[in-house]
DSSP file (Angstrom, degrees, kcal/mol; ACC not computed):
  #  RESIDUE AA STRUCTURE BP1 BP2  ACC     N-H-->O    O-->H-N    N-H-->O    O-->H-N    TCO  KAPPA ALPHA  PHI   PSI    X-CA   Y-CA   Z-CA
    1    1 A M              0   0    0      0, 0.0    71,-0.1     0, 0.0    42,-0.0   0.000 360.0 360.0 360.0 122.9   76.2  120.3  128.7
    2    2 A Y        +     0   0    0     69,-0.2     2,-0.1    40,-0.1    70,-0.1   0.534 360.0 115.5-102.2 -12.0   76.7  116.8  127.3
    3    3 A E        -     0   0    0      4,-0.1    71,-0.0     1,-0.1    69,-0.0  -0.387  53.9-145.6 -73.9 133.9   79.6  115.8  129.5
    4    4 A T     >  -     0   0    0     -2,-0.1     4,-2.5     1,-0.1     5,-0.2  -0.432  34.1-102.1 -82.2 165.6   79.3  112.9  131.9
    5    5 A P  H  > S+     0   0    0      0, 0.0     4,-2.2     0, 0.0     5,-0.1   0.882 125.6  52.2 -56.5 -37.1   81.1  112.9  135.2
    6    6 A E  H  > S+     0   0    0      2,-0.2     4,-2.4     1,-0.2     5,-0.2   0.906 109.3  48.4 -66.1 -41.1   83.7  110.5  133.7
    7    7 A E  H  > S+     0   0    0      2,-0.2     4,-2.7     1,-0.2    -1,-0.2   0.883 110.4  51.8 -66.2 -37.8   84.2  112.8  130.7
    8    8 A M  H  X S+     0   0    0     -4,-2.5     4,-2.6     2,-0.2    -2,-0.2   0.916 110.4  48.2 -63.9 -42.3   84.6  115.8  133.0
    9    9 A A  H  X S+     0   0    0     -4,-2.2     4,-2.4     2,-0.2    -2,-0.2   0.910 112.6  48.6 -64.3 -42.0   87.2  114.0  135.1
   10   10 A R  H  X S+     0   0    0     -4,-2.4     4,-2.3     2,-0.2    -2,-0.2   0.910 112.1  49.2 -63.0 -42.9   89.1  112.9  131.9
   11   11 A L  H  X S+     0   0    0     -4,-2.7     4,-2.7     2,-0.2    -2,-0.2   0.918 111.5  48.5 -63.9 -43.5   89.0  116.5  130.6
   12   12 A Q  H  X S+     0   0    0     -4,-2.6     4,-2.7     1,-0.2    -1,-0.2   0.907 111.3  50.1 -64.4 -40.4   90.3  117.9  133.9
   13   13 A A  H  X S+     0   0    0     -4,-2.4     4,-2.6     2,-0.2    -1,-0.2   0.901 111.4  49.5 -63.1 -40.1   93.1  115.3  133.9
   14   14 A L  H  X S+     0   0    0     -4,-2.3     4,-2.7     2,-0.2   142,-0.4   0.932 111.9  47.8 -63.2 -46.4   94.0  116.3  130.3
   15   15 A L  H  X S+     0   0    0     -4,-2.7     4,-2.4     2,-0.2     5,-0.2   0.925 113.9  47.1 -60.7 -45.4   94.0  120.0  131.2
   16   16 A D  H  X S+     0   0    0     -4,-2.7     4,-2.2     1,-0.2    -2,-0.2   0.932 115.0  45.1 -62.9 -46.8   96.2  119.4  134.3
   17   17 A A  H  X S+     0   0    0     -4,-2.6     4,-1.8     2,-0.2    -1,-0.2   0.889 113.2  51.0 -65.9 -39.0   98.7  117.2  132.5
   18   18 A S  H  X S+     0   0    0     -4,-2.7     4,-0.8   138,-0.2    -2,-0.2   0.921 111.1  47.3 -65.2 -44.2   98.9  119.6  129.5
   19   19 A H  H >< S+     0   0    0     -4,-2.4     3,-0.7   137,-0.3    -1,-0.2   0.904 110.9  52.2 -64.2 -40.2   99.5  122.6  131.7
   20   20 A A  H 3< S+     0   0    0     -4,-2.2    -1,-0.2     1,-0.2    -2,-0.2   0.849 113.1  44.8 -64.5 -33.8  102.2  120.6  133.6
   21   21 A R  H 3< S+     0   0    0     -4,-1.8    -1,-0.2    -5,-0.1    -2,-0.2   0.526  92.1 111.7 -86.1  -7.1  103.9  119.7  130.3
   22   22 A A  S << S-     0   0    0     -4,-0.8    -3,-0.1    -3,-0.7    -4,-0.0  -0.178  77.1 -94.9 -66.7 159.7  103.7  123.2  128.9
   23   23 A T     >  -     0   0    0      1,-0.1     4,-2.5     4,-0.0     5,-0.2  -0.266  32.0-110.3 -68.8 160.9  106.7  125.3  128.4
   24   24 A E  H  > S+     0   0    0      1,-0.2     4,-1.9     2,-0.2     5,-0.2   0.891 119.4  57.6 -58.5 -39.7  107.9  127.8  131.0
   25   25 A H  H  > S+     0   0    0      2,-0.2     4,-0.9     1,-0.2    -1,-0.2   0.932 108.7  44.1 -57.9 -47.6  106.8  130.6  128.6
   26   26 A L  H >> S+     0   0    0      1,-0.2     4,-3.4     2,-0.2     3,-0.9   0.914 112.2  52.0 -65.9 -41.9  103.3  129.3  128.4
   27   27 A R  H 3< S+     0   0    0     -4,-2.5    -1,-0.2     1,-0.3    -2,-0.2   0.780 103.3  59.4 -66.6 -24.7  103.1  128.7  132.1
   28   28 A D  H 3< S+     0   0    0     -4,-1.9    -1,-0.3    -5,-0.2    -2,-0.2   0.774 115.8  35.1 -69.8 -25.6  104.2  132.3  132.7
   29   29 A I  H << S+     0   0    0     -4,-0.9     2,-0.9    -3,-0.9    -2,-0.2   0.870 120.3  46.6 -91.5 -47.6  101.2  133.4  130.7
   30   30 A I  S  < S+     0   0    0     -4,-3.4     2,-0.3    -5,-0.1    -1,-0.2  -0.823  84.6 118.7-104.0  97.9   98.6  130.8  131.8
   31   31 A H    >   -     0   0    0     -2,-0.9     3,-2.5    -3,-0.2     4,-0.2  -0.963  61.8  -7.8-151.7 163.0   98.9  130.5  135.6
   32   32 A G  G >  S+     0   0    0     -2,-0.3     3,-1.5     1,-0.3    -2,-0.0  -0.156 131.7   3.4  51.4-124.3   96.8  131.0  138.7
   33   33 A D  G 3  S+     0   0    0      1,-0.3   130,-0.9   128,-0.1    -1,-0.3   0.354 124.2  70.3 -80.4   9.5   93.5  132.6  138.0
   34   34 A R  G <  S+     0   0    0     -3,-2.5   126,-2.1   128,-0.1     2,-0.4   0.519  78.3  96.2 -94.7  -8.8   94.1  132.6  134.2
   35   35 A V  B <   -A  159   0A   0     -3,-1.5     2,-0.4   124,-0.2   124,-0.2  -0.663  66.4-146.8 -84.1 133.5   93.8  128.8  134.1
   36   36 A L        -     0   0    0    122,-1.8   122,-0.4    -2,-0.4     2,-0.1  -0.857  10.3-144.7-101.5 135.8   90.4  127.5  133.1
   37   37 A S     >  -     0   0    0     -2,-0.4     4,-2.6     1,-0.1     5,-0.2  -0.331  31.9 -99.5 -86.8 173.2   89.1  124.2  134.5
   38   38 A A  H  > S+     0   0    0      1,-0.2     4,-2.6     2,-0.2     5,-0.2   0.909 125.9  53.6 -58.2 -43.4   87.0  121.6  132.8
   39   39 A Q  H  > S+     0   0    0      1,-0.2     4,-1.7     2,-0.2    -1,-0.2   0.906 109.6  47.7 -60.1 -42.3   84.0  123.0  134.5
   40   40 A H  H  > S+     0   0    0      2,-0.2     4,-2.7     1,-0.2     5,-0.2   0.939 111.9  49.3 -63.6 -47.4   84.8  126.5  133.1
   41   41 A L  H  X S+     0   0    0     -4,-2.6     4,-2.5     1,-0.2    -2,-0.2   0.927 109.7  50.1 -60.4 -46.2   85.4  125.2  129.6
   42   42 A V  H  < S+     0   0    0     -4,-2.6    -1,-0.2     1,-0.2    -2,-0.2   0.890 115.3  44.2 -61.0 -38.7   82.2  123.3  129.4
   43   43 A A  H  < S+     0   0    0     -4,-1.7     3,-0.5    -5,-0.2    -1,-0.2   0.875 118.5  43.0 -72.4 -37.2   80.2  126.3  130.6
   44   44 A L  H  < S+     0   0    0     -4,-2.7     2,-0.2     1,-0.2    -2,-0.2   0.765 106.2  61.1 -81.1 -26.1   82.0  128.8  128.4
   45   45 A L  S  < S+     0   0    0     -4,-2.5    26,-0.7    -5,-0.2     2,-0.2  -0.182  70.1 134.4-101.5  41.9   82.1  126.7  125.2
   46   46 A T        +     0   0    0     -3,-0.5    26,-0.1    -2,-0.2    -3,-0.0  -0.604  59.3   8.9 -86.1 151.8   78.4  126.3  124.5
   47   47 A G  S    S-     0   0    0     -2,-0.2    24,-0.5    24,-0.1     2,-0.3  -0.250 114.0 -23.5  76.3-168.7   77.0  126.9  121.1
   48   48 A M  E     -B   70   0A   0     22,-0.1     2,-0.4    86,-0.1    22,-0.2  -0.602  59.6-173.7 -81.7 135.9   79.1  127.4  118.0
   49   49 A K  E     -B   69   0A   0     20,-2.8    20,-2.8    -2,-0.3     2,-0.4  -0.995  28.0-118.2-127.4 135.1   82.6  128.7  118.4
   50   50 A V  E     -B   68   0A   0     -2,-0.4     2,-0.4    18,-0.2    51,-0.4  -0.597  34.6-162.4 -73.4 127.1   84.9  129.6  115.5
   51   51 A L  E     -B   67   0A   0     16,-2.9    16,-2.1    -2,-0.4     2,-0.7  -0.892  18.8-139.4-110.6 140.4   88.0  127.4  115.5
   52   52 A S  E     -BC  66  99A   0     47,-2.9    47,-1.7    -2,-0.4     2,-0.5  -0.909  27.2-159.2 -91.6 119.4   91.2  128.0  113.7
   53   53 A L  E     -BC  65  98A   0     12,-3.5    12,-1.9    -2,-0.7     2,-0.5  -0.902   4.2-159.3-107.9 121.5   92.1  124.5  112.4
   54   54 A A  E     +BC  64  97A   0     43,-3.3    43,-1.6    -2,-0.5    10,-0.2  -0.896  18.4 165.7-105.6 124.7   95.8  123.8  111.5
   55   55 A T  E     -B   63   0A   0      8,-2.6     8,-2.5    -2,-0.5     2,-0.4  -0.693  28.4-123.4-123.3 178.7   96.6  120.9  109.2
   56   56 A V  E     -B   62   0A   0     37,-0.3    37,-0.1     6,-0.2    39,-0.1  -0.991  16.8-134.9-131.4 135.6   99.7  119.9  107.3
   57   57 A T    >   -     0   0    0      4,-2.7     3,-1.9    -2,-0.4     6,-0.0  -0.227  36.8 -97.8 -77.3 173.1  100.1  119.4  103.5
   58   58 A A  T 3  S+     0   0    0      1,-0.3    -1,-0.1     2,-0.1    -2,-0.0   0.748 127.7  56.7 -62.9 -23.5  101.9  116.4  101.9
   59   59 A R  T 3  S-     0   0    0      2,-0.1    -1,-0.3     3,-0.0    -2,-0.0   0.230 122.1-109.4 -91.3  13.6  104.9  118.7  101.6
   60   60 A C  S <  S+     0   0    0     -3,-1.9    -2,-0.1     1,-0.2    -4,-0.0   0.792  71.2 145.8  63.2  30.5  104.8  119.4  105.4
   61   61 A E        -     0   0    0      1,-0.0    -4,-2.7     0, 0.0    -1,-0.2  -0.846  49.4-119.9 -97.3 133.2  103.6  122.9  104.9
   62   62 A P  E     -B   56   0A   0      0, 0.0     2,-0.4     0, 0.0    -6,-0.2  -0.408  28.6-172.1 -73.1 147.2  101.2  124.2  107.5
   63   63 A R  E     -B   55   0A   0     -8,-2.5    -8,-2.6    -2,-0.1     2,-0.4  -0.994   2.7-166.2-135.8 143.0   97.7  125.4  106.6
   64   64 A I  E     +B   54   0A   0     -2,-0.4     2,-0.3   -10,-0.2   -10,-0.2  -0.988  13.7 160.5-131.6 141.5   95.1  127.1  108.7
   65   65 A S  E     -B   53   0A   0    -12,-1.9   -12,-3.5    -2,-0.4     2,-0.4  -0.943  36.0-106.1-148.7 168.7   91.5  127.6  108.1
   66   66 A A  E     +B   52   0A   0     -2,-0.3     2,-0.3   -14,-0.2   -14,-0.2  -0.816  35.1 173.3-103.1 141.4   88.4  128.5  110.1
   67   67 A V  E     -B   51   0A   0    -16,-2.1   -16,-2.9    -2,-0.4     2,-0.5  -0.966  39.5-101.7-138.7 155.8   85.6  126.0  110.9
   68   68 A D  E     -B   50   0A   0     -2,-0.3    11,-0.7    11,-0.3     2,-0.4  -0.684  45.2-163.1 -74.1 126.3   82.5  126.0  113.1
   69   69 A G  E     -BD  49  78A   0    -20,-2.8   -20,-2.8    -2,-0.5     2,-0.4  -0.907  15.3-167.8-117.2 144.6   83.3  124.1  116.3
   70   70 A H  E     -BD  48  77A   0      7,-2.5     7,-2.3    -2,-0.4     2,-0.8  -0.997  18.8-139.1-129.2 126.2   81.0  122.6  118.9
   71   71 A F  E     + D   0  76A   0    -26,-0.7     2,-0.4   -24,-0.5     5,-0.2  -0.764  37.7 160.0 -89.5 108.7   82.4  121.5  122.2
   72   72 A L  E >   - D   0  75A   0      3,-2.6     3,-1.1    -2,-0.8    -2,-0.1  -0.996  60.6  -0.8-134.7 133.4   80.7  118.2  123.1
   73   73 A H  T 3  S-     0   0    0     -2,-0.4    -1,-0.1     1,-0.2     3,-0.1   0.833 130.5 -54.6  58.0  35.0   81.7  115.4  125.5
   74   74 A G  T 3  S+     0   0    0      1,-0.2     2,-0.3   -36,-0.1    -1,-0.2   0.685 123.4  74.4  77.6  18.3   84.9  117.3  126.4
   75   75 A S  E <  S-D   72   0A   0     -3,-1.1    -3,-2.6    -5,-0.1     2,-0.3  -0.954  81.4 -93.6-152.8 169.9   86.2  117.7  122.8
   76   76 A W  E     -D   71   0A   0     -2,-0.3    75,-2.6    75,-0.3     2,-0.4  -0.689  26.8-169.8 -90.2 139.6   85.6  119.6  119.6
   77   77 A S  E     +DE  70 150A   0     -7,-2.3    -7,-2.5    -2,-0.3     2,-0.3  -0.954  17.6 161.6-117.3 148.9   83.5  118.5  116.8
   78   78 A F  E     -DE  69 149A   0     71,-1.8    71,-3.2    -2,-0.4     2,-0.3  -0.957  21.7-138.9-156.1 169.9   83.5  120.4  113.4
   79   79 A S  E     + E   0 148A   0    -11,-0.7   -11,-0.3    -2,-0.3     2,-0.3  -0.905  20.3 159.5-134.8 161.8   82.6  119.9  109.8
   80   80 A T  E     - E   0 147A   0     67,-1.6    67,-2.8    -2,-0.3     2,-0.3  -0.952  47.0 -79.1-163.7 172.0   83.9  120.6  106.3
   81   81 A S  E >   - E   0 146A   0     -2,-0.3     3,-1.7    65,-0.2     6,-0.3  -0.575  31.9-130.8 -76.9 141.5   83.4  119.4  102.8
   82   82 A G  T 3  S+     0   0    0     63,-2.7    -1,-0.1     1,-0.3    64,-0.1   0.643 109.0  60.5 -65.2 -13.4   85.1  116.2  101.9
   83   83 A T  T 3  S+     0   0    0      4,-0.1    -1,-0.3    62,-0.1     2,-0.1   0.493  82.3 107.2 -91.2  -4.2   86.3  118.0   98.8
   84   84 A A  S X> S-     0   0    0     -3,-1.7     4,-1.4     1,-0.1     3,-0.7  -0.422  79.4-122.9 -73.6 149.0   88.2  120.7  100.9
   85   85 A A  H 3> S+     0   0    0      1,-0.2     4,-2.5     2,-0.2     3,-0.2   0.892 112.7  58.8 -57.1 -40.2   92.0  120.5  101.0
   86   86 A K  H 3> S+     0   0    0      1,-0.2     4,-2.7     2,-0.2    -1,-0.2   0.825  99.6  57.7 -62.7 -29.7   91.8  120.3  104.8
   87   87 A A  H <> S+     0   0    0     -3,-0.7     4,-2.1    -6,-0.3    -1,-0.2   0.915 108.5  45.6 -65.5 -41.7   89.7  117.1  104.5
   88   88 A R  H  X S+     0   0    0     -4,-1.4     4,-2.5    -3,-0.2     5,-0.3   0.928 112.7  51.1 -63.7 -44.9   92.5  115.5  102.4
   89   89 A H  H  X S+     0   0    0     -4,-2.5     4,-3.3     1,-0.2    -2,-0.2   0.935 112.3  45.9 -57.6 -47.3   95.1  116.7  104.9
   90   90 A M  H  < S+     0   0    0     -4,-2.7    -1,-0.2     1,-0.2    -2,-0.2   0.867 112.1  51.3 -67.6 -35.8   93.2  115.3  107.9
   91   91 A R  H  < S+     0   0    0     -4,-2.1    -1,-0.2    -5,-0.2    -2,-0.2   0.929 121.4  32.4 -63.9 -44.3   92.6  112.0  106.1
   92   92 A D  H  < S+     0   0    0     -4,-2.5    -2,-0.2     1,-0.3    -1,-0.2   0.797 136.8  21.5 -86.0 -30.2   96.3  111.6  105.2
   93   93 A R     <  -     0   0    0     -4,-3.3   -37,-0.3    -5,-0.3    -1,-0.3  -0.748  68.1-177.3-139.3  85.5   97.8  113.3  108.3
   94   94 A P        +     0   0    0      0, 0.0    20,-2.6     0, 0.0     2,-0.6   0.440  49.2 108.0 -74.9   1.5   95.3  113.3  111.1
   95   95 A S  E     + F   0 113A   0     18,-0.2     2,-0.3   -39,-0.1    18,-0.2  -0.704  48.4 159.3 -78.8 122.8   97.4  115.2  113.6
   96   96 A V  E     - F   0 112A   0     16,-2.4    16,-2.3    -2,-0.6     2,-0.4  -0.878  33.7-141.2-137.1 166.5   95.9  118.7  113.9
   97   97 A S  E     -CF  54 111A   0    -43,-1.6   -43,-3.3    -2,-0.3     2,-0.4  -0.982  16.3-169.8-126.9 144.9   95.8  121.7  116.2
   98   98 A V  E     -CF  53 110A   0     12,-2.5    12,-2.8    -2,-0.4     2,-0.4  -0.981   1.9-171.4-132.5 148.9   92.8  123.8  116.9
   99   99 A A  E     -CF  52 109A   0    -47,-1.7   -47,-2.9    -2,-0.4     2,-0.5  -1.000  10.8-165.5-138.2 137.3   92.4  127.1  118.7
  100  100 A H  E     + F   0 108A   0      8,-2.4     8,-2.3    -2,-0.4     2,-0.5  -0.988  16.4 179.8-117.7 118.5   89.4  129.1  119.8
  101  101 A V  E     - F   0 107A   0     -2,-0.5     2,-0.7   -51,-0.4     6,-0.2  -0.981  12.4-168.5-123.9 121.9   90.3  132.7  120.7
  102  102 A D  E >>  - F   0 106A   0      4,-2.9     3,-1.4    -2,-0.5     4,-1.3  -0.863  59.9 -69.2-112.9  95.0   87.7  135.1  121.9
  103  103 A H  T 34 S-     0   0    0     -2,-0.7     3,-0.1     1,-0.2    -1,-0.1  -0.257  92.0 -47.7  52.6-141.0   89.3  138.6  121.9
  104  104 A E  T 34 S+     0   0    0      1,-0.1    -1,-0.2    -3,-0.1    57,-0.2   0.329 130.8  71.8-100.8   6.6   91.9  138.8  124.6
  105  105 A E  T <4 S+     0   0    0     -3,-1.4    56,-0.9     1,-0.2    57,-0.3   0.715  99.8  24.6 -99.0 -19.3   89.7  137.4  127.3
  106  106 A L  E  <  +FG 102 160A   0     -4,-1.3    -4,-2.9    54,-0.2     2,-0.3  -0.997  56.6 166.0-148.9 136.8   89.4  133.6  126.5
  107  107 A A  E     -FG 101 159A   0     52,-2.2    52,-3.2    -2,-0.3     2,-0.4  -0.982  12.1-170.1-151.3 144.1   91.5  131.1  124.6
  108  108 A V  E     -FG 100 158A   0     -8,-2.3    -8,-2.4    -2,-0.3     2,-0.4  -0.991   9.4-169.5-133.6 125.4   91.5  127.3  124.2
  109  109 A F  E     +FG  99 157A   0     48,-2.3    48,-2.1    -2,-0.4     2,-0.4  -0.955   9.5 177.1-118.5 132.9   94.4  125.6  122.5
  110  110 A S  E     -FG  98 156A   0    -12,-2.8   -12,-2.5    -2,-0.4     2,-0.4  -0.992  15.1-170.9-138.9 143.1   94.3  121.9  121.6
  111  111 A H  E     +FG  97 155A   0     44,-2.4    43,-2.7    -2,-0.4    44,-1.6  -0.979  36.4 103.1-126.0 143.9   96.5  119.4  119.8
  112  112 A G  E     -FG  96 153A   0    -16,-2.3   -16,-2.4    -2,-0.4     2,-0.4  -0.968  64.5 -55.5 177.5-159.7   95.4  115.9  118.9
  113  113 A T  E     -FG  95 152A   0     39,-2.1    39,-3.4    -2,-0.3     2,-0.3  -0.922  42.1-144.5-113.4 134.1   94.2  113.4  116.3
  114  114 A V  E     - G   0 151A   0    -20,-2.6     2,-0.4    -2,-0.4    37,-0.2  -0.734  14.7-171.5 -98.7 146.5   91.1  114.0  114.2
  115  115 A E  E     - G   0 150A   0     35,-2.3    35,-2.5    -2,-0.3     2,-0.3  -0.998  25.9-118.7-136.1 142.5   88.7  111.3  113.2
  116  116 A A  E     - G   0 149A   0     -2,-0.4     2,-0.3    33,-0.2    33,-0.3  -0.621  31.9-129.0 -74.6 132.6   85.8  111.4  110.8
  117  117 A L        -     0   0    0     31,-2.9    31,-0.4    -2,-0.3     2,-0.3  -0.645  31.3-174.8 -82.5 141.9   82.6  110.6  112.5
  118  118 A A    >   -     0   0    0     -2,-0.3     3,-2.6    29,-0.1     6,-0.2  -0.940  36.5 -79.4-136.4 156.4   80.5  107.9  110.8
  119  119 A V  T 3  S+     0   0    0     -2,-0.3     3,-0.1     1,-0.3    -1,-0.0  -0.297 119.0  31.1 -52.0 132.7   77.1  106.3  111.3
  120  120 A G  T 3  S+     0   0    0      1,-0.4    -1,-0.3     2,-0.0     2,-0.0   0.158  84.9 130.9  99.0 -18.5   77.4  103.7  114.1
  121  121 A D  S X> S-     0   0    0     -3,-2.6     3,-1.4     1,-0.1     4,-0.5  -0.372  72.9-106.6 -65.5 151.9   80.1  105.6  116.0
  122  122 A A  T 34 S+     0   0    0      1,-0.3     4,-0.2     2,-0.1     3,-0.1   0.839 114.0  22.4 -51.7 -44.4   79.2  106.0  119.7
  123  123 A D  T 3> S+     0   0    0      1,-0.1     4,-2.4     2,-0.1    -1,-0.3   0.196  91.8 105.9-113.3  18.2   78.4  109.7  119.7
  124  124 A Y  H <> S+     0   0    0     -3,-1.4     4,-2.9    -6,-0.2     5,-0.3   0.959  82.3  45.2 -60.4 -53.7   77.5  110.1  116.0
  125  125 A D  H  X S+     0   0    0     -4,-0.5     4,-2.4     1,-0.2    -1,-0.2   0.907 115.7  46.8 -60.9 -43.1   73.7  110.4  116.4
  126  126 A E  H  > S+     0   0    0     -4,-0.2     4,-2.3     2,-0.2    -1,-0.2   0.898 113.6  48.4 -66.4 -40.2   74.0  112.7  119.3
  127  127 A T  H  X S+     0   0    0     -4,-2.4     4,-2.5     2,-0.2    -2,-0.2   0.936 112.9  47.5 -65.1 -46.4   76.5  115.0  117.6
  128  128 A L  H  X S+     0   0    0     -4,-2.9     4,-2.5     1,-0.2    -2,-0.2   0.903 111.9  50.7 -61.5 -41.7   74.4  115.1  114.4
  129  129 A A  H  X S+     0   0    0     -4,-2.4     4,-2.5    -5,-0.3    -1,-0.2   0.902 109.8  50.5 -63.8 -40.8   71.3  115.9  116.4
  130  130 A H  H  X S+     0   0    0     -4,-2.3     4,-2.5     2,-0.2    -2,-0.2   0.955 112.5  45.9 -60.8 -49.9   73.1  118.7  118.3
  131  131 A W  H  X S+     0   0    0     -4,-2.5     4,-2.5     1,-0.2     6,-0.3   0.903 112.0  51.8 -60.9 -41.6   74.4  120.2  115.0
  132  132 A T  H  X S+     0   0    0     -4,-2.5     4,-1.9     1,-0.2     5,-0.4   0.909 111.1  47.3 -63.7 -43.1   70.9  119.9  113.4
  133  133 A R  H  < S+     0   0    0     -4,-2.5    -1,-0.2     2,-0.2    -2,-0.2   0.923 112.9  49.9 -61.6 -44.1   69.2  121.7  116.4
  134  134 A H  H  < S+     0   0    0     -4,-2.5    -2,-0.2     1,-0.2    -1,-0.2   0.918 122.5  29.3 -63.3 -45.1   71.8  124.4  116.3
  135  135 A Y  H  < S-     0   0    0     -4,-2.5    -1,-0.2     2,-0.3    -2,-0.2   0.595 101.4-121.7 -95.0 -12.4   71.6  125.2  112.6
  136  136 A G  S  < S+     0   0    0     -4,-1.9     2,-0.3    -5,-0.3    -3,-0.2   0.531  89.4  58.3  81.3   4.2   67.9  124.2  112.0
  137  137 A S  S    S-     0   0    0     -5,-0.4    -2,-0.3    -6,-0.3    -1,-0.1  -0.975  94.4 -93.7-158.1 155.0   69.0  121.7  109.4
  138  138 A S    >   -     0   0    0     -2,-0.3     3,-2.1     1,-0.2     4,-0.2  -0.505  26.2-135.5 -70.3 134.4   71.2  118.7  109.2
  139  139 A P  G >  S+     0   0    0      0, 0.0     3,-1.4     0, 0.0     4,-0.2   0.772 105.6  68.0 -60.2 -22.1   74.7  119.4  108.1
  140  140 A L  G >  S+     0   0    0      1,-0.3     3,-0.5     2,-0.1     6,-0.2   0.681  93.1  58.7 -70.2 -15.6   74.4  116.3  105.9
  141  141 A S  G <  S+     0   0    0     -3,-2.1    -1,-0.3     1,-0.2     3,-0.1   0.477  85.8  79.7 -88.5  -2.4   71.8  118.3  103.9
  142  142 A W  G <  S-     0   0    0     -3,-1.4     2,-0.2     1,-0.3    -1,-0.2   0.565 112.6 -34.8 -82.8  -8.5   74.3  121.0  103.1
  143  143 A G    X   -     0   0    0     -3,-0.5     3,-1.0    -4,-0.2    -1,-0.3  -0.833  61.4 -93.2 161.9 161.7   76.0  119.0  100.3
  144  144 A E  T 3  S+     0   0    0     -2,-0.2    -1,-0.1     1,-0.2    -2,-0.0   0.770 119.1  45.5 -67.3 -26.0   76.9  115.5   99.3
  145  145 A E  T 3  S+     0   0    0     -3,-0.1   -63,-2.7     2,-0.1    -1,-0.2   0.293  75.4 132.9-105.4  10.0   80.4  115.7  100.7
  146  146 A V  E <   -E   81   0A   0     -3,-1.0     2,-0.4   -65,-0.2   -65,-0.2  -0.424  33.7-173.4 -67.9 133.0   79.8  117.2  104.1
  147  147 A R  E     -E   80   0A   0    -67,-2.8   -67,-1.6    -2,-0.2     2,-0.4  -0.957  18.7-140.7-128.8 145.7   81.6  115.4  106.9
  148  148 A L  E     -E   79   0A   0    -31,-0.4   -31,-2.9    -2,-0.4     2,-0.3  -0.847  22.4-168.2-102.0 142.8   81.7  115.7  110.7
  149  149 A Y  E     -EG  78 116A   0    -71,-3.2   -71,-1.8    -2,-0.4     2,-0.4  -0.903  12.0-153.3-128.7 156.2   84.9  115.3  112.6
  150  150 A R  E     -EG  77 115A   0    -35,-2.5   -35,-2.3    -2,-0.3     2,-0.5  -0.999  14.8-137.9-128.8 134.5   85.9  114.9  116.2
  151  151 A L  E     - G   0 114A   0    -75,-2.6   -75,-0.3    -2,-0.4   -37,-0.2  -0.803   6.9-157.8 -88.4 127.8   89.2  115.9  117.7
  152  152 A R  E     - G   0 113A   0    -39,-3.4   -39,-2.1    -2,-0.5     2,-0.1  -0.851  25.2-150.5-100.6  93.5   90.7  113.4  120.1
  153  153 A P  E     + G   0 112A   0      0, 0.0   -41,-0.3     0, 0.0     3,-0.1  -0.357  31.6 176.8 -74.1 142.7   93.0  115.8  122.1
  154  154 A H  E    S+     0   0A   0    -43,-2.7     2,-0.3     1,-0.3   -42,-0.2   0.389  80.6  30.0-113.8  -4.5   96.2  114.7  123.7
  155  155 A W  E     + G   0 111A   0    -44,-1.6   -44,-2.4     2,-0.0    -1,-0.3  -0.955  67.8 158.8-153.2 133.4   97.0  118.3  124.8
  156  156 A M  E     - G   0 110A   0   -142,-0.4     2,-0.3    -2,-0.3  -137,-0.3  -0.952  10.4-179.4-157.9 135.4   94.7  121.1  125.8
  157  157 A V  E     - G   0 109A   0    -48,-2.1   -48,-2.3    -2,-0.3     2,-0.4  -0.989  12.5-152.6-133.5 147.6   94.9  124.3  127.8
  158  158 A G  E     - G   0 108A   0   -122,-0.4  -122,-1.8    -2,-0.3     2,-0.4  -0.960  13.6-168.0-120.3 140.3   92.3  127.0  128.6
  159  159 A Y  E     +AG  35 107A   0    -52,-3.2   -52,-2.2    -2,-0.4     2,-0.4  -0.969  13.4 179.9-131.4 138.7   93.1  130.6  129.3
  160  160 A A  E >   - G   0 106A   0   -126,-2.1     3,-0.6    -2,-0.4   -54,-0.2  -0.983  21.4-149.5-135.0 128.1   91.2  133.6  130.6
  161  161 A F  T 3  S+     0   0    0    -56,-0.9     2,-0.3    -2,-0.4    -1,-0.1   0.941 100.9   9.9 -60.6 -47.2   92.8  136.9  131.1
  162  162 A E  T 3> S-     0   0    0    -57,-0.3     4,-2.8     1,-0.1    -1,-0.3  -0.775  78.0-174.8-132.4  87.6   90.6  137.8  134.0
  163  163 A R  H <> S+     0   0    0   -130,-0.9     4,-2.9    -3,-0.6     5,-0.3   0.888  80.1  47.9 -53.9 -51.4   88.8  134.5  134.9
  164  164 A A  H  > S+     0   0    0      1,-0.2     4,-2.3     2,-0.2    -1,-0.2   0.909 115.1  45.9 -60.1 -43.2   86.4  135.8  137.6
  165  165 A A  H  > S+     0   0    0      2,-0.2     4,-2.7     1,-0.2    -1,-0.2   0.907 113.2  50.1 -66.9 -41.4   85.3  138.8  135.4
  166  166 A L  H  X S+     0   0    0     -4,-2.8     4,-1.7     2,-0.2    -2,-0.2   0.947 112.4  46.2 -60.9 -49.8   84.9  136.6  132.3
  167  167 A L  H  <>S+     0   0    0     -4,-2.9     5,-3.2    -5,-0.2     4,-0.2   0.904 113.2  50.0 -61.3 -41.4   82.7  134.1  134.2
  168  168 A A  H ><5S+     0   0    0     -4,-2.3     3,-1.4    -5,-0.3    -1,-0.2   0.926 109.1  51.4 -63.7 -45.0   80.7  136.9  135.8
  169  169 A R  H 3<5S+     0   0    0     -4,-2.7    -1,-0.2     1,-0.3    -2,-0.2   0.833 113.4  45.6 -60.9 -31.5   80.1  138.6  132.4
  170  170 A R  T 3<5S-     0   0    0     -4,-1.7    -1,-0.3    -5,-0.2    -2,-0.2   0.347 116.4-113.7 -96.2   6.5   78.9  135.3  131.0
  171  171 A G  T < 5 +     0   0    0     -3,-1.4     2,-0.5     1,-0.2    -3,-0.2   0.808  67.1 143.4  70.9  30.3   76.7  134.5  134.0
  172  172 A I      < -     0   0    0     -5,-3.2     2,-0.3    -6,-0.2    -1,-0.2  -0.897  33.4-159.4-108.3 128.2   78.7  131.5  135.1
  173  173 A T              0   0    0     -2,-0.5    -9,-0.0     1,-0.2    -5,-0.0  -0.771 360.0 360.0-102.1 150.4   79.2  130.7  138.7
  174  174 A G              0   0    0     -2,-0.3    -1,-0.2   -10,-0.0  -134,-0.1   0.423 360.0 360.0 111.3 360.0   82.0  128.6  140.1
């Protein structure tokens, strides 16, 4: 867990505000014990999670692809090659959506602005170190054009079909 108390409070405020702004349809699905808190998300989203990343082309056509995602400091980090179409999309139109869906038991949906992480950014070194520990090599060694990104979410909801059962299966209390 990398999140500070301030980051946890910000994440919980984001989750609460996002759920409050959600459509009636979404609130009919994600309600009561199906809502995941910041504490739940941080506990459930350890390690690498496959994200569906939605970007938009210059012709305003949607594109979706999968990326390795890591939930750090209350947000997603992910990587891709700078030569990938999605890298161009994110550079030119940084509004993206990401979803992590784990069967029918867990889902996290986020919308926000993506930014490329660079040397000197506040959490660059820590993010790179996390990724390097996880994979056993630096993502920067995977090719000349590999880039790390961070999603700055402005909307996020977490869902569990049966929250108590999910948390129990994964050994999470609370």
